[in-house]
C-alpha positions in Angstrom: 0.0 0.0 0.0 2.8 2.4 0.9 4.6 1.7 -2.3 1.5 2.4 -4.3 1.1 5.7 -2.5 4.7 6.7 -3.3 4.2 5.9 -7.0 1.1 7.9 -7.0 2.9 10.9 -5.5 5.6 10.6 -8.2 3.1 11.0 -11.0 1.0 13.8 -9.5 2.4 17.2 -10.3 2.2 19.8 -7.5 1.3 23.4 -8.0 4.4 24.8 -9.7 3.7 28.5 -9.3 5.3 29.3 -5.9 8.9 28.0 -6.7 11.2 30.6 -8.3 13.6 28.3 -10.1 17.3 29.1 -10.4 19.0 29.6 -13.8 15.7 28.5 -15.5 13.2 30.1 -17.8 10.5 29.9 -15.2 7.6 30.7 -17.5 8.6 28.2 -20.2 9.3 25.5 -17.6 6.0 25.9 -15.8 4.2 25.5 -19.2 6.4 22.6 -20.2 7.6 20.9 -17.0 10.2 18.2 -16.9 10.0 16.6 -13.5 12.5 14.1 -12.1 10.9 11.9 -9.4 13.7 9.4 -8.7 17.2 8.3 -9.9 19.4 5.3 -9.7 22.9 4.7 -11.1 23.2 6.3 -14.6 19.5 7.0 -14.9 16.9 9.6 -13.8 13.2 8.9 -14.1 10.4 11.4 -14.7 7.0 11.7 -13.1 5.5 10.4 -16.4 7.7 7.3 -16.5 10.4 8.3 -18.9 13.9 6.9 -18.2 16.8 9.3 -18.9 20.4 8.5 -19.3 22.3 11.2 -17.3 25.2 12.4 -19.4 26.0 15.3 -17.0 26.1 13.7 -13.6 23.3 15.8 -12.3 25.1 19.1 -12.6 28.7 18.0 -12.8 28.3 16.5 -9.3 27.0 12.9 -9.2 30.3 11.3 -10.1 29.5 8.0 -8.4 26.1 7.9 -10.1 22.8 8.4 -8.4 21.7 7.0 -5.1 24.8 4.8 -4.6 23.7 2.3 -1.8 26.9 2.8 0.2 26.5 6.6 0.3 22.7 6.4 1.0 23.3 4.0 3.9 26.0 6.3 5.4 23.6 9.3 5.3 20.8 7.2 6.9 23.1 6.0 9.7 24.4 9.5 10.4 20.9 11.0 10.5 19.9 8.4 13.1 23.1 9.0 15.2 23.9 12.7 15.0 21.7 15.0 12.9 23.5 18.3 13.6 26.4 19.6 15.7 27.4 23.2 16.0 30.5 24.0 14.0 31.7 26.8 16.3 33.8 25.6 19.3 32.5 22.0 18.8 33.4 19.2 16.5 32.3 15.7 15.5 34.5 12.8 14.4 33.3 12.5 10.8 34.4 16.0 9.7 37.9 15.4 11.0 38.1 12.1 9.2 37.0 13.7 6.0 39.5 16.5 6.3 42.3 14.1 6.7 41.2 12.0 3.7 40.9 15.0 1.5 44.3 16.3 2.1 45.7 12.8 1.5 44.1 13.0 -2.0 45.3 16.5 -2.7 48.7 17.4 -4.1 51.6 17.4 -1.7 51.7 20.5 0.4 48.0 20.9 0.7 47.4 20.0 4.3 44.2 21.7 5.6 40.5 21.7 4.8 37.9 24.4 5.7 34.4 23.2 5.2 31.5 25.1 3.6 28.2 24.2 1.9 28.8 24.9 -1.8 31.2 25.9 -4.5 30.0 29.5 -4.3 30.8 29.6 -0.5 34.1 27.9 -1.1 35.2 30.6 -3.6 34.2 33.5 -1.3 36.0 31.7 1.6 39.2 31.3 -0.4 39.2 35.0 -1.5 38.7 36.0 2.1 41.6 33.7 3.2 43.9 35.2 0.6 43.1 38.8 1.7 43.4 38.0 5.4 46.7 36.0 4.8 48.4 39.0 3.3 47.1 41.3 6.0 48.4 39.1 8.8 51.8 39.0 7.1 51.9 42.8 7.0 51.0 43.1 3.3 47.7 44.8 3.8 48.1 46.6 0.5 47.5 43.3 -1.3 43.8 43.6 -1.9 43.5 43.2 -5.7 42.0 39.9 -7.0 42.6 38.6 -10.6 40.1 36.3 -12.3 39.7 35.4 -15.9 37.3 36.1 -18.7 34.6 33.4 -19.1 35.5 32.1 -15.6 32.7 30.8 -13.4 33.2 30.9 -9.6 29.7 30.6 -8.3 27.2 33.3 -7.6 28.4 35.0 -4.4 29.5 38.6 -4.8 33.1 37.5 -4.6 32.6 34.8 -7.1 30.8 36.9 -9.7 33.3 39.7 -9.2 36.3 37.5 -10.2 34.1 35.5 -12.6 33.9 36.5 -16.2 30.4 35.5 -17.5 28.6 38.7 -18.2 25.0 37.4 -17.8 25.9 36.5 -14.2 27.1 40.0 -13.5 25.2 42.6 -15.5 22.0 42.8 -13.3 23.9 43.4 -10.0 25.6 46.7 -10.4 29.1 47.3 -9.0 31.1 44.3 -8.1 34.0 44.1 -5.5 36.5 46.8 -6.2 40.0 46.1 -7.4 39.4 43.1 -9.6 41.0 42.5 -13.0 40.6 39.6 -15.5 43.0 37.6 -17.5 42.0 36.8 -21.1 40.3 33.5 -21.6 42.1 30.7 -23.4 39.4 29.8 -26.0 40.4 30.1 -29.6 38.7 28.0 -32.2 40.8 29.4 -35.1 44.0 28.0 -33.4 42.7 25.0 -31.4 39.5 23.6 -33.0 39.0 19.9 -32.6 41.9 19.5 -30.1 42.1 16.1 -28.5 43.1 16.8 -24.9 45.0 20.0 -24.1 45.4 22.4 -27.0 49.0 23.2 -28.1 48.4 26.9 -28.8 47.9 29.5 -26.1 50.3 29.1 -23.1 51.5 32.6 -23.8 48.1 33.9 -22.7 49.3 33.4 -19.1 51.9 36.1 -19.6 49.1 38.7 -19.6 49.4 38.3 -15.8 52.7 40.1 -16.1 51.0 43.0 -17.8 48.4 43.2 -15.0 51.2 43.1 -12.4 53.1 45.9 -14.2 49.9 48.0 -14.3 49.0 47.7 -10.6 52.4 46.7 -9.0 52.7 43.2 -7.5 52.5 44.6 -4.0 48.8 45.3 -4.5 47.8 41.9 -5.8 46.5 39.2 -3.4 45.5 36.3 -5.5 44.8 34.9 -9.0 41.8 32.5 -9.3 41.2 30.2 -12.3 39.4 27.0 -13.1 41.9 24.4 -14.3 39.2 23.6 -16.9 36.5 26.2 -17.2 33.2 24.2 -17.1 30.2 26.5 -17.2 31.8 28.6 -19.9 31.7 25.6 -22.2 34.6 23.3 -21.2 37.5 25.6 -22.0 40.8 23.7 -21.7 44.1 25.1 -20.5 46.7 25.2 -23.3 49.8 23.0 -22.6 52.1 24.7 -20.2 49.5 27.5 -19.4 48.9 26.6 -15.7 52.6 26.1 -15.1 53.2 29.6 -16.4 50.6 31.1 -14.1 52.2 29.2 -11.1 55.6 30.6 -12.0 54.4 34.2 -12.3 52.5 34.0 -9.0 55.6 32.6 -7.3 57.8 35.4 -8.7 55.5 38.1 -7.4 54.3 36.6 -4.1 50.7 36.2 -5.4 48.5 33.3 -4.2 47.2 31.0 -6.8 43.7 29.6 -6.3 42.4 26.7 -8.3 38.6 26.4 -8.5 38.3 22.6 -8.6 34.5 22.5 -8.0 34.0 20.8 -11.4 37.4 19.3 -12.0 37.7 17.4 -8.8 37.0 13.8 -7.8 37.9 12.0 -10.9 36.5 14.3 -13.6 40.0 14.8 -15.1 41.0 11.2 -14.6 42.9 12.0 -11.4 42.0 13.1 -7.9 42.0 16.8 -8.8 42.9 18.8 -11.9 46.0 20.0 -9.9 47.2 16.4 -9.6 46.6 15.6 -13.3 48.3 18.9 -14.5 51.1 18.7 -12.1 50.6 22.2 -10.7 50.0 22.8 -7.0 48.0 25.9 -6.1 48.0 27.6 -2.7 44.3 27.2 -2.2 41.8 24.9 -3.9 38.0 25.2 -3.8 36.0 21.9 -4.0 32.3 20.9 -3.9 30.0 18.9 -6.2 31.7 15.5 -6.4 32.8 15.8 -2.8 29.5 14.1 -1.8 28.6 12.9 -5.3 25.8 15.5 -5.1 23.9 13.8 -2.3 24.3 16.4 0.5 25.4 20.0 -0.2 29.0 20.5 0.9 32.1 22.3 -0.2 35.6 23.0 1.1 38.7 25.1 0.7 41.9 23.1 0.8 44.9 25.1 1.9 48.7 24.9 2.1 50.2 24.6 5.5 52.0 27.9 5.3 48.6 29.7 4.9 47.1 27.9 7.9 50.2 28.5 10.0 50.1 32.2 9.2 46.6 32.5 10.8 47.7 30.5 14.0 48.9 33.5 16.0 47.9 35.2 19.3 46.5 33.4 22.3 45.6 29.7 21.8 42.0 30.5 22.8 41.6 33.3 20.2 39.5 32.9 17.1 42.0 33.0 14.2 39.6 33.4 11.2 36.3 35.1 11.7 34.4 33.2 9.0 32.2 30.1 8.8 28.6 28.9 8.3 25.9 27.4 10.4 26.2 24.2 8.4 30.0 24.1 7.9 31.1 20.4 8.2 27.5 19.3 8.7 27.4 15.7 10.1 25.3 14.3 7.2 27.5 16.0 4.6 30.6 14.7 6.3 29.2 11.2 6.4 28.3 11.4 2.8 31.7 12.7 1.9 33.5 9.9 3.7 31.3 7.3 2.0 31.7 8.9 -1.4 35.5 8.7 -1.1 35.1 5.1 -0.1 33.2 4.5 -3.4 35.7 6.4 -5.5 38.7 4.7 -4.2 37.2 1.3 -3.3 35.5 0.8 -6.7 38.4 2.3 -8.6 36.2 5.0 -10.2 39.0 7.6 -10.6 41.2 5.1 -12.5 38.1 4.0 -14.4 37.6 7.6 -15.6 41.2 7.7 -16.9 40.7 4.4 -18.6 37.5 5.6 -20.5 39.1 8.9 -21.6 40.2 7.6 -25.0 36.8 6.0 -25.8 35.0 9.2 -24.6 37.3 11.3 -26.8 36.8 9.2 -29.9 33.0 9.1 -29.5 32.8 12.9 -29.1 35.1 13.7 -32.0 33.1 11.5 -34.3 30.6 14.4 -34.3 33.0 16.5 -36.3 31.4 17.2 -39.6 27.9 17.0 -38.4 25.6 19.9 -39.2 26.5 23.2 -37.4 29.3 21.6 -35.3 32.3 24.1 -35.2 34.4 22.5 -32.4 34.8 19.4 -30.2 37.0 19.4 -27.2 37.6 17.0 -24.3 39.7 16.0 -21.3 39.2 13.2 -18.9 35.4 12.6 -18.7 34.5 16.1 -19.6 33.7 17.3 -23.1 32.0 19.8 -25.3 30.5 20.2 -28.7 30.3 23.8 -29.8 27.6 24.8 -32.4 27.3 27.7 -34.9 24.7 30.0 -33.3 21.5 30.8 -35.2 21.8 34.4 -36.4 20.0 36.7 -34.0 19.1 33.8 -31.7 22.0 32.9 -29.4 21.6 29.7 -27.4 18.5 28.6 -29.4 20.3 25.9 -31.5 21.9 24.3 -28.4 18.6 24.4 -26.5 16.8 22.6 -29.3 19.4 19.9 -29.2 18.9 19.6 -25.4 15.2 19.2 -25.9 15.6 16.6 -28.7 18.0 14.6 -26.6 15.7 14.7 -23.6 12.9 13.4 -25.8 15.2 10.6 -26.9 16.0 9.7 -23.3 19.3 11.5 -22.7 20.1 14.5 -20.4 22.9 16.8 -21.7 23.9 20.3 -20.6 23.9 23.5 -22.6 25.9 26.6 -22.0 25.5 29.3 -24.6 25.6 27.4 -27.9 27.8 24.7 -26.5 26.7 21.2 -25.5 28.5 20.0 -22.4 29.1 16.4 -21.2 30.3 15.2 -17.8 28.9 11.7 -17.2 29.1 9.8 -13.9 32.4 7.9 -13.7 30.3 4.6 -13.8 29.3 5.2 -17.4 29.7 2.2 -19.7 31.1 2.3 -23.3 27.6 1.5 -24.7 26.1 4.4 -22.8 28.8 6.7 -24.2 27.7 5.6 -27.7 24.0 6.2 -26.8 24.7 9.7 -25.7 26.7 10.6 -28.8 24.3 9.0 -31.2 21.4 10.9 -29.6 23.3 14.1 -30.2 24.1 13.1 -33.7 20.4 12.4 -34.5 19.4 15.7 -33.0 22.0 17.6 -35.0 21.0 16.0 -38.3 17.3 16.8 -37.7 17.8 20.5 -37.0 
């Protein structure tokens, strides 16, 4: 009887009016709702019974697939044992366990984890850490922050200030003062259809030297970039680009922050993008795959020198006046520990590396299909860029999204780019299904 009631609730649509949906055309959606009622493994299921192959891991986050039994059980057990513990002046065992395990996965020299609830909060936290770090060291003039064009760093005021996506910024007036932006690395004329990291463009990192010369290095606190820019359409770092940024930051005493919210936890075929690219930042922001999307959680991973700089004054003094009610929440910490168990115990990170070539070949088979102007990939993240319809930006990609949905596949669009970031459990046959659904949609539009 209870199961029948649950099924009935899945198929009955609630009143849609009261919910103001994020990053969504609310009016269109409420006239044409697409409602997900449950999920398992690689698939989501709609209220009207459609099965959808999830080619974007929820929203770049469900790296272990949906509703993994080990993660679900850990959350259940934690909810029955400790539902909440204040994060200020108190702790609980799971969050310390998770911190130790994360720094073990991070590049050598990253030794501390500060927990938050999302990627947006992680970015704002990292920016505050950078500013405070310099002030404590006596470099209070270092207040300038450097982001990058087309960068996405969440939707807090710090994140949209250093971010470089104009639709995310234009409605909100003045941003944080003292922010500059590096040029983005996307250049189809030089790098179209690159397999893996493009060869052209490492010199674009040298623009940081021009910004340093303009403002003087003594005024610059930090540079923040995504190793691979996800929300802008999977923009890859040219070979040697991140190494150049690291060297320039070292030269001028500037902190380097990697936003690993999308790149982390196997997405690049390694623990983090920093591991795969062999470049260690001073601070790393993480979220999404940290709990495989099950419970909201993010973190900033920091070098020991940064943590030690804050550890001054009386032992009882608060060293960093920052944090959130739900920092290191017990359910999130339990989910995080269980998620790491799954990634490592089931070999999912190595599996992603092993599937990289198959994923690459499948995506690049779309070269030559109607309106395709670029294909790019790295690890289990990829993009197919389309020629926009004149006067209707984003319309072509959105139609492909709708056609794929109707064919039983969920993809992601950003501008006129189709983005792919499947769970690390994807099978080769499912990769083919995703690509053939896109091919059919391209040929019919």
